[in-house]
C-alpha positions in Angstrom: 8.5 88.9 118.9 12.1 89.4 118.8 14.5 86.2 116.9 17.5 85.5 115.9 17.0 85.4 112.0 18.4 88.9 111.7 21.6 87.8 113.4 22.6 86.1 110.1 22.1 88.9 107.9 24.7 91.3 110.4 27.6 88.2 110.0 27.3 88.6 106.5 27.1 92.2 106.5 30.3 91.8 108.2 32.2 89.6 106.4 31.5 91.5 102.9 32.6 94.6 104.3 36.1 93.0 106.0 36.3 91.3 102.3 35.6 94.5 100.6 38.3 96.3 102.6 40.8 93.7 102.6 40.3 94.0 98.1 40.3 97.4 98.6 43.6 97.5 100.3 45.6 94.6 97.7 45.0 96.8 94.9 46.3 99.8 96.6 49.4 98.2 97.5 50.4 96.8 94.4 50.7 99.6 92.5 54.0 100.6 91.4 55.2 103.8 93.4 58.8 105.3 93.1 60.5 103.9 96.6 63.7 104.8 97.4 64.4 100.9 97.1 64.9 102.1 93.6 67.1 105.3 94.2 70.2 103.2 93.7 69.9 101.9 89.7 70.5 105.2 87.8 74.1 105.0 90.6 74.9 101.2 89.8 74.1 102.5 85.9 76.5 105.5 86.4 79.2 102.8 87.9 79.3 100.6 85.6 79.8 103.4 82.8 82.8 104.6 84.6 84.0 101.2 85.0 83.6 99.9 81.6 85.8 103.4 80.6 88.9 102.8 83.0 88.4 99.0 81.7 88.6 100.4 78.1 91.0 103.2 78.7 93.4 100.5 80.6 93.5 97.9 77.1 95.5 99.2 74.2 93.8 99.9 71.3 96.0 97.2 69.2 98.7 94.0 70.0 102.1 96.0 71.1 100.1 99.5 71.4 99.9 101.9 74.1 98.0 102.2 77.2 96.1 105.5 77.2 95.6 104.8 81.2 99.0 104.2 81.5 100.2 106.8 79.6 98.3 109.5 81.3 99.1 108.6 84.9 103.3 108.2 83.7 103.0 112.1 82.6 100.5 113.1 85.0 98.7 114.5 82.2 95.6 115.1 84.5 93.4 117.3 81.6 93.8 114.4 78.8 92.7 112.1 81.2 89.6 113.8 82.1 89.2 115.3 78.7 89.0 111.2 76.9 87.2 109.7 80.1 84.5 112.0 79.8 84.8 111.6 75.6 84.5 108.5 76.7 81.2 108.6 79.2 79.7 111.3 77.2 79.5 109.1 74.1 76.0 108.9 72.5 74.6 107.7 68.7 72.2 110.6 68.7 71.0 113.0 70.9 72.3 115.8 73.7 75.5 115.2 75.9 75.6 113.9 78.8 76.3 116.2 81.4 78.6 114.0 83.9 81.7 115.3 85.9 84.5 113.3 87.8 87.6 113.8 89.9 90.1 112.1 89.7 93.0 110.5 92.7 96.1 107.9 92.1 97.0 106.0 95.4 100.5 104.8 95.2 102.8 102.9 98.1 105.7 105.6 98.4 109.0 104.1 100.5 107.0 102.8 103.3 104.5 105.6 103.0 100.4 105.2 101.3 100.0 108.6 99.5 97.4 110.0 97.0 97.8 112.4 94.7 95.1 114.2 92.9 95.2 113.8 89.1 91.8 115.5 88.4 90.5 117.7 90.8 86.7 118.8 90.8 85.0 121.5 89.1 83.2 124.7 90.5 79.5 121.8 89.9 80.8 120.4 92.7 78.9 121.1 95.6 79.6 117.7 98.0 75.8 117.1 98.1 75.6 115.6 93.9 74.9 111.8 94.4 78.8 110.3 93.4 79.8 107.6 92.6 83.6 105.8 92.3 84.7 103.8 90.3 88.5 101.7 90.9 91.0 100.0 88.8 94.3 99.3 89.4 97.1 100.1 87.4 100.6 98.4 86.2 103.3 100.7 87.0 106.4 99.8 84.8 109.9 101.1 86.5 109.9 104.6 85.4 113.7 106.6 85.0 111.8 109.8 84.7 112.8 112.2 88.1 109.7 114.1 87.7 107.4 110.4 88.0 104.9 111.5 91.6 104.8 107.8 92.4 108.1 106.7 92.0 110.8 105.2 89.5 110.1 101.1 90.4 107.5 99.3 89.2 104.4 99.0 91.2 100.8 98.9 91.0 98.7 101.5 91.7 94.9 102.7 92.3 93.4 104.9 90.1 89.7 106.5 92.1 87.2 108.0 90.1 84.4 110.2 91.8 81.5 109.8 88.6 78.6 112.6 89.2 75.6 114.2 86.8 75.5 118.4 87.4 
């Protein structure tokens, strides 16, 4: 004799199977996996570090003191700028130094043109495939009386751009 009492057990089994599959899906999808969305965090930290270093170099150490960033730009001292910038970037309380590298340029206005001057060129570790971040800061230069000044002799604001990367 055939009746419909087994049909209830079949429906209950299908519902239980769906609940188990849904539970397994929820558990597996909530595990933390390193995704592409998380890769920007170290770049943001590196960009903030570079921005802080430029701000620190652009601040006089005392009232009426000299501004390191303005001095390096006025004297066109790329080597000194690179050494001091990386010294500040790599400053740590303990452990090994970081492996940061950089290049820097200054964008300025000369008469009616916008020009760029390479202050620090990229070193031999630069291949173009590194994940570099760009850090910028506007710097106010006073009127210059030196004929060797690459940015002109009038007072102006120049843009300092630093590319910073780990190698």
